[in-house]
C-alpha positions, -999 to +999 in steps of 0.1 A: +764-440+303+763-421+274+740-442+258+709-433+284+711-396+272+710-408+235+684-427+242+666-395+265+673-378+236+655-403+204+623-405+229+615-365+231+625-367+191+599-393+188+572-371+200+573-346+179+576-375+148+546-395+164+525-358+160+540-352+130+526-389+118+487-379+130+489-350+115+498-364+084+472-396+079+446-373+096+413-380+064+441-385+046+458-420+021+483-435+043+503-456+020+514-421+001+524-409+033+547-438+038+563-435+007+571-397+009+581-399+044+600-425+038+619-409+005+627-380+024+650-403+052+662-423+018+675-396+002+691-376+029+715-411+032+717-418-006+744-389-013+764-400+017+763-434+003+780-426-027+806-401-007+812-433+015+821-451-014+841-422-039+850-394-019+851-405+018+871-378+029+849-352+016+828-363+043+827-340+080+830-369+101+839-409+104+807-410+126+786-405+087+811-436+070+791-459+054+812-493+051+806-517+027+789-547+036+785-576+028+753-602+010+746-619+040+747-578+062+727-568+033+701-594+041+701-588+077+689-549+068+661-556+050+651-586+071+644-554+098+635-535+065+606-559+061+601-558+100+598-520+104+578-522+074+550-538+088+548-527+117+541-494+103+517-500+080+496-514+108+509-486+130+492-456+111+466-473+095+459-476+132+468-443+143+446-429+115+407-446+133+422-440+169+426-409+190+465-402+199+457-403+229+450-442+227+472-451+201+498-432+217+497-446+247+494-482+235+531-476+217+542-473+243+543-506+262+569-519+235+592-515+262+576-542+279+579-568+251+615-557+245+622-566+277+609-599+282+625-599+245+663-587+261+657-610+291+653-645+273+679-633+245+698-615+255+698-623+297+699-587+307+691-583+340+666-558+347+669-539+381+640-539+404+627-507+394+623-515+358+603-550+371+584-521+393+582-506+357+569-534+335+548-540+360+529-504+360+529-507+324+504-538+330+486-516+348+480-492+333+477-500+303+445-524+314+430-493+328+435-475+290+409-501+276+382-489+304+389-455+294+395-458+257+357-473+263+342-440+276+354-429+240+333-458+225+369-473+218+363-513+229+397-530+227+388-561+225+367-561+196+387-528+177+408-538+146+424-506+145+433-516+183+442-550+171+469-533+148+484-507+172+491-539+196+505-558+164+527-532+154+540-526+185+549-563+189+566-559+154+583-527+169+597-543+198+608-574+174+629-544+156+643-531+184+655-570+197+667-571+161+685-536+160+704-548+190+719-576+178+731-558+141+749-530+163+757-543+200+765-581+187+775-579+156+789-548+154+774-529+125+776-491+124+749-468+129+755-453+095+752-486+080+728-494+096+706-460+092+713-460+058+709-490+045+676-497+063+665-464+049+668-473+013+656-510+022+621-498+040+617-474+008+618-502-012+596-520+008+568-491+003+569-492-030+549-521-035+516-511-011+515-475-027+518-489-059+484-512-054+471-477-040+480-459-069+466-485-096+436-484-071+432-521-060+417-507-026+387-481-019+388-449-033+403-417-013+425-391-017+461-383-008+466-346+003+503-329+002+510-316+035+542-302+051+541-322+080+552-353+056+590-349+050+594-338+080+581-373+096+612-385+082+635-365+087+626-363+125+629-402+126+660-399+112+676-378+137+656-400+170+671-435+147+705-419+144+706-413+183+691-448+190+715-464+167+743-445+185+731-459+221+725-494+211+761-495+193+777-490+231+785-526+244+772-514+278+736-507+262+710-528+276+683-523+250+657-529+278+663-491+292+665-475+254+634-489+244+619-478+275+635-442+271+625-440+231+592-444+247+596-413+268+576-399+232+546-401+251+555-369+271+561-347+244+527-364+231+505-360+254+518-321+260+519-310+227+480-319+217+466-295+241+479-271+219+469-283+186+495-298+176+491-333+163+458-322+147+449-310+116+461-276+122+491-282+117+494-275+076+458-264+074+467-239+059+501-249+036+494-257+001+479-289-005+474-309-034+445-332-042+452-367-061+424-389-072+432-420-062+428-452-048+443-459-007+429-482+020+400-470+035 
């Protein structure tokens, strides 16, 4: 049952990841934040990729070995990067314009869709408690829509709410694809995470180039020290997550629920000022006049 503890650890770290995201995109250009945060993750894995090919004995643990992949396997990881890249584009823009209490809670409904997919695709059999959890998730999602209206956010006609919902659905698809890659197909966690980081960075280059060329409305990009920390925290969270899913006994529906425990960290630390502009506010900032989505 080690995969359970790995899932819990991944969820806790994701809580800090969500706060760092909110801090980084608040009143900031989204696309360069996505690019540079993903660059931080990729730069960690590139040396490990090189060492795995030429000096594998230098790596301290076999879990860091990246085995060679076939062309088909590379296509599989490109597919994953595309799904996640689209999910993040939608999610980051929505997070920029929504309170983290709203955005984080909507994202926490992802296990509901992952569970439905796990039942249909992998024939996972949820327990009675899981069915109760699905029902409670639906009830609180509906309740959240009423709370959101008190903050001036009407779910039915707010485009940012719909974007975060679309991001959540794509995130659920990614979780089901992860289960196939790691559990059914048998790719190693290191192979999935390393090449996923590389292909996701390449994916993000295209919208970032559009931002740089000024294809969209003008905005400013401000460097914040929280930006590379987004990539680092996600790196650690995903390592635990992929390790959990590589266990043949792991249930993707359960692991997905455990990862959404990130909302506990989010709600616990926001009252203390984390996730607001205070993080990195006093750090050196460099404003670059360029173009970004509004």
